[in-house]
C-alpha positions, 0 to 999 in steps of 0.5 A: 102289306098286311091285308093283300095276301089273306084268303079274305083280303082287306083294302089296302091303306092309303100307303099301301095303295100308294106304295103299290101304284108307285112300284107299278108306275114303271115300264121296267118294273111292269116288264119284271112282274111280267117275266116273274109271273111265269116263275121264280127268277134271279137277277142275272136271268131278268136281266139277260132276258130283259135286256136291262143291266143287272144294277137296274133290274136290282134297283127295280126289284128292291122297289117291287120288294119293298111294296110288297109285290115280290119276295126273294130268297137266297139259294146256293147253287150246285156249283157254289154260288149264292144266288138270290131268286126272286118271286111274285107275291099273290096280289089281286087288287081291283081299283074301284072309286070306293077302294080308292075313296076309302084308301084316301082317308087312311093317308098318314101324311098330306103330302104326295109321297108318290111324287117324292117317290118318282123323284128318287126313281128319277135320281136313281135312273139318272133321268 
């Protein structure tokens, strides 16, 4: 997500904005973002803190990572376990009518990409 993480932020493209908003359109993902706002963490600890299964946390983290909202780093713990730590990436996004209008003009497809993604989420979460 090129322009969202620079010192002089560029407005997101329509596709980037859809990915970000779609990724945040889940109570689980909002809770994960809130938990990570306190610092980096790993899947098992997040699952315990949020009282959600590890597979579900992992699925939501993958979605947040695909949207560019979190990053991960694999590390080896003192006892030799491989642990994938996740942390928030910098994001300063102010939604204004002008930003949305500008992003809409840059969409690469006319289909509702967000709706397709939401349908995939429903299948993965078993709704």
